[in-house]
C-alpha positions in Angstrom: -15.8 5.1 11.7 -13.7 2.6 9.8 -11.5 -0.1 10.7 -8.3 -1.5 9.6 -7.2 -5.0 10.1 -3.7 -6.5 9.9 -3.8 -10.2 8.5 -2.0 -12.3 11.5 1.4 -12.6 11.8 1.8 -16.0 13.6 0.5 -19.5 13.4 -2.2 -19.8 16.1 -6.0 -19.4 16.5 -6.4 -16.8 13.4 -3.4 -18.4 11.4 -4.1 -22.2 10.8 -0.9 -24.3 10.4 -1.2 -27.0 7.9 -2.2 -27.2 4.3 -5.2 -27.6 1.6 -5.9 -31.3 0.9 -6.2 -32.8 -2.9 -6.3 -29.6 -4.3 -2.8 -29.0 -5.7 -3.2 -32.1 -7.2 -7.4 -31.2 -8.3 -5.4 -28.2 -10.1 -2.4 -30.2 -11.7 -4.9 -33.0 -13.2 -7.0 -30.1 -14.5 -4.4 -27.8 -16.3 -2.7 -31.0 -17.9 -6.5 -32.1 -19.0 -6.1 -29.0 -21.4 -5.5 -29.0 -24.8 -2.4 -26.9 -26.3 -4.4 -23.8 -27.2 -6.2 -23.7 -24.0 -2.8 -24.1 -22.1 -1.3 -21.1 -24.1 -4.1 -19.1 -22.4 -2.7 -19.0 -19.3 0.6 -17.8 -20.3 2.4 -20.0 -17.8 4.8 -23.5 -18.4 3.2 -25.3 -16.4 0.7 -26.7 -13.4 2.9 -25.4 -10.8 2.8 -22.2 -12.2 -0.6 -22.4 -12.7 -1.6 -23.1 -9.3 0.1 -20.1 -8.0 -1.6 -17.9 -10.5 -4.7 -19.3 -9.0 -3.4 -18.6 -5.5 -3.4 -14.9 -6.6 -6.9 -14.7 -7.3 -7.7 -15.0 -3.2 -6.7 -11.7 -2.5 -6.7 -9.9 -6.2 -9.8 -8.2 -7.4 -12.7 -10.0 -9.4 -13.1 -8.9 -12.8 -16.7 -7.3 -12.5 -15.3 -5.2 -9.7 -12.5 -3.9 -11.6 -13.8 -0.7 -13.0 -10.5 1.2 -14.3 -8.3 -1.4 -12.3 -7.3 -4.8 -14.2 -9.1 -7.6 -12.1 -9.0 -11.3 -12.3 -11.7 -13.6 -13.1 -13.9 -15.4 -9.9 -12.5 -18.9 -8.7 -14.1 -21.5 -10.9 -15.3 -24.3 -8.5 -12.3 -26.7 -8.6 -10.1 -23.7 -7.9 -11.8 -23.1 -4.5 -10.1 -25.5 -1.9 -12.5 -28.1 -0.5 -10.5 -29.0 2.4 -7.4 -27.6 4.8 -5.5 -30.1 7.4 -4.3 -29.1 10.4 -0.8 -30.4 10.4 1.1 -28.6 12.8 0.5 -25.9 15.7 -3.3 -26.4 16.8 -4.8 -24.2 18.8 -7.3 -24.4 21.4 -9.9 -22.7 20.0 -9.9 -20.5 15.8 -11.3 -17.2 15.0 -14.6 -16.3 13.5 -12.4 -15.2 10.4 -8.8 -17.3 9.9 -6.5 -17.3 7.7 -5.2 -20.2 5.3 -2.1 -21.3 3.1 -1.5 -18.6 0.6 -3.4 -16.0 2.4 -7.1 -17.1 2.0 -9.5 -16.3 4.5 -12.0 -18.3 5.8 -14.6 -16.9 8.3 -17.4 -19.3 9.9 -20.9 -19.7 9.4 -22.3 -16.8 11.7 -20.0 -14.3 10.4 -20.9 -15.0 6.9 -24.8 -14.8 7.4 -24.0 -11.2 8.4 -22.0 -10.3 5.7 -23.9 -11.8 3.3 -26.9 -9.8 5.1 -25.1 -6.7 4.7 -23.6 -7.0 1.3 -25.3 -9.7 -0.5 -23.9 -11.2 -3.8 -20.8 -9.1 -3.2 -18.4 -11.5 -1.9 -17.5 -15.1 -3.1 -18.3 -18.3 -0.4 -17.5 -21.7 -0.9 -17.7 -24.5 2.1 -14.1 -25.8 3.2 -13.7 -28.5 5.7 -11.2 -27.8 8.4 -10.0 -30.6 10.1 -7.9 -31.1 13.3 -4.3 -33.0 13.6 -6.0 -36.4 14.9 -8.3 -36.4 11.8 -11.3 -35.2 13.4 -13.6 -32.1 11.5 -13.5 -29.0 13.5 -16.5 -28.1 15.5 -17.1 -25.3 13.5 -18.3 -25.2 9.7 -16.0 -22.6 7.9 -16.0 -20.9 4.5 -13.5 -19.6 2.2 -14.1 -16.0 1.2 -12.5 -13.8 -1.5 -13.6 -10.4 -0.7 -15.2 -9.2 -4.2 -15.1 -5.4 -3.3 -11.9 -3.2 -4.1 -11.8 0.4 -3.4 -8.9 3.5 -3.7 -9.9 5.5 -0.6 -6.6 5.7 0.8 -5.8 9.3 1.2 -1.6 9.7 1.2 -1.5 13.5 1.1 -3.5 13.5 4.2 -1.7 11.3 5.9 1.6 12.3 7.8 4.5 11.1 6.0 5.7 9.0 9.0 2.8 7.1 9.2 3.1 5.1 6.2 5.8 3.9 3.2 5.9 3.0 0.0 4.7 4.6 -3.2 2.1 4.6 -5.8 0.1 1.1 -5.6 1.7 -0.2 -2.9 1.2 1.5 0.4 2.0 -0.1 3.7 1.5 1.1 7.6 4.6 1.6 9.4 3.7 -0.1 12.5 0.1 -1.3 13.3 -0.7 0.5 15.9 -4.0 2.1 17.3 -1.8 5.6 16.8 -0.4 4.6 13.2 -3.9 3.6 12.4 -5.8 6.3 13.5 -3.6 8.8 11.6 -4.5 6.9 8.2 -6.1 8.8 6.1 -9.3 7.2 4.0 -12.5 9.3 2.2 -15.7 8.5 3.3 -16.6 9.5 -0.2 -14.8 6.8 -1.5 -15.9 4.6 1.0 -19.8 5.3 0.4 -21.9 2.5 1.8 -19.1 -0.5 1.8 -19.0 -2.8 4.6 -16.1 -5.5 3.7 -13.2 -4.6 1.6 -9.7 -4.5 0.4 -8.1 -1.3 -1.0 -6.4 -0.8 -4.5 -3.5 0.8 -3.1 -2.8 -0.4 0.3 -1.2 -3.9 1.0 -1.2 -3.4 5.0 -3.6 -3.1 6.5 -5.1 -5.7 4.4 -8.9 -5.6 5.2 -11.1 -3.4 6.1 -14.8 -2.7 8.1 -17.3 -0.7 8.3 -18.3 0.6 12.1 -22.1 -1.3 11.3 -20.0 -4.6 10.2 -17.8 -4.3 13.1 -20.5 -3.8 15.5 -22.4 -6.8 13.9 -19.7 -8.7 14.6 -19.1 -7.6 18.1 -22.5 -7.9 19.2 -22.8 -11.0 17.9 -19.5 -12.2 20.5 -17.5 -13.5 17.1 -13.5 -13.7 17.5 -11.8 -12.0 14.8 -8.3 -10.3 14.8 -7.5 -7.2 16.2 -8.8 -4.5 14.2 -8.1 -0.1 14.9 -9.8 2.8 13.5 -8.4 4.9 10.9 -9.0 8.8 9.8 -12.2 9.2 8.1 -12.0 12.3 6.1 
């Protein structure tokens, strides 16, 4: 079975209300230190646009996995946010999978261990410190994750038209409900042995899980945003 996850919409236990510490300043310093020739390679006109390009990497395919689709390079160390400070709404608890600014996902240590056990060397992880509103460190260790696997398994021709909207490379589910997800068709052959991935042509739901990964997360008692079954064909 295949499971889909919609990105959290509201601030709370799965979507932290704050921002990165020192990250934009580090990117600006790196950009300004580049030579004119190196800046030309980015095809952008300043550090703000450069930061937007880096944010794009959080949700785009990694180049080595792109195949016939276009990908972008892995996040370099200085491009990875190292600290996130909660600034406003502060939930009593936070999930094992959370979303930060610019749709960056982060996972706790237990989730990271399960993902790496099932798919070693597939996804990009790095430590990211989470600080609470009072400045104290979060009780859990988190890691930024860039999902390194993008598949093309959605089958719109086998999905009722009232379940999704969009076309070509941008499909969206009409509403993230059990009924709608159960009618959204995905190819078992295209998914193969994948456990965690994004879809190239589906923008919402945003993340997909294998039955094995979902079971491992559940058995470990880890708390992630709601996942719903989709249709395997």
